[in-house]
N, C-alpha and C positions, 0 to 999 in steps of 0.2 A: 720849375716855374719859368725860368729863362727860355727854355726850349718851347714851352707853350706860348709865351708872348711872342717869340720870334716867328713861330708858325702862324699865329694869328695875324701879325703884321704883314708877312709875306703873302698870305693867302687871301686877305680881304680885298675885294674889288676896289679899283681906283678909277674906273671909267675908261672909256675908249681913248686911245692915243689921239693926238690932234689930227684932224682931217677926215675922220671916218664918219660916214653917214649911217643911218639905221633904217632907211626906206629902200628895200630891195627894188621895187618897181621903179622908183625914181632913179636909182643908180643905173638900171638897165636902159632907161630912156636917155639919160645923160650920156651913157656910153655910145649909144647909137648916134646921138647928135654930135659928139666930139670925136668919134672914131677911136676912142680909147677902150681898152679892155676893162672888165670889172674884176676886182679882187674881192672875194667874199670870205669873211671870217665867221664861220659858224661857231658859236660859243654858248655857254650856259652860265648862269649866275653861281652855281656851286661847283665850278670846274677849276681846281687849283692850277693845272697847266695853262688854262686860258688866262688866268690872272697873272701868272708868271710871264707869259708872252706879252701881255699888256704892259707890265712893269718894266720889261727889259728889252727884248728883241724888237718889238714893234715901235719902240721909242728910240732905238739906235739911229744915229744920223745916216749911216749908209743904207739902212733898211728904209727909213723915212724917204730918202731920196729915190729909191727904187719904187716905193709905193706910189710916189707922185706920178708915175707913168700910167697909173690905173685910176679907176673910179673905185675907191675903197668903201665897202659897206659891211656892216656887222649884222648878222642874223642870229637872234637869240632863239635857239631850237625849241625852247619851252613856249615861246610866244608865237613862233612862226613854223610849226612842225610841217606844214605843207611845203614850204620852201626847202626845208631840210630833206624832206622825202623826195623832192624833185631831183636831188643830187645824190641820193642814197647815203646820206650822212647817218652814220651809226654811232659816232662818238665825237666828243669835242676835246680840243679844238680840231676843226677840219677847215682847210683853206682850199678855195677853188678859184680858178681863173677862167673867165668867160671872154670870148672874143666880143668885139663891138656889136656883132650881130647875134649874140647870145649862145654861141656854141661853146660847150665845155672843152677847154684846152688842156687843163692840168688840174690835178687835185692831190692833196697830201693831208695826212692825219697825224695828230699828236704834236707835242712840243717840238719846235724846230729852233735850232740855234741860228745865229745871224748868217753863217755860211750856208746852211741848209735852206733858209728862206731865200737867199739870193740865187741859189741854184734852182729852186722852185720857180722863181720869177723868170729866170733864163729859159727854163723848160717851157713855160707858157709862151714866151716870145718866140721861141723856136717852133713850137707847134703852130702858132699863128702864121709864121712865115711859110711853113710847109703845108698849111691848110689841113692840119690833122690834130687829133688829141695827143698831148704829150704825156 
C-alpha cells in the first residue's frame, strides 16, 4: 500500500515549472524578436519521466538559471501532434533547442538529470555558435 501511494504521489502531474509557456508559435515569434533560442519540452500527460522532470530537474535552481537563456515552451504531443511530427518526436519526454531563426540545434530524449540537461544546453549553445546542429 505504501509503495502504491508513493508511486501515485511521485507520478501525478503537478504542472509546468515556473516560466514555461504552452504556445509554440508565440515562443518562436518571441525568440525571433529577442534573439533567444527556443527550448521545447515535448511531454504527455501519462508520462512518468515527464512528471519526474517537472518535479525535480526542471525546478532545480541551476537548471532554472540555464533555462532563462531560452524561451521555454511545453508541447503536449497528444494535443499538438503536428508540432511533435515536425521534430520527429517518437517518445516523451523529448527536449529540443531551436535557434532564434527556427533551426534545430540540439535534441535529446528521455529523463535527463541536472548534469545531462546542462550538457544539453551547452551543446545547443555550441551548435548556435558554430552554425550547425549539435
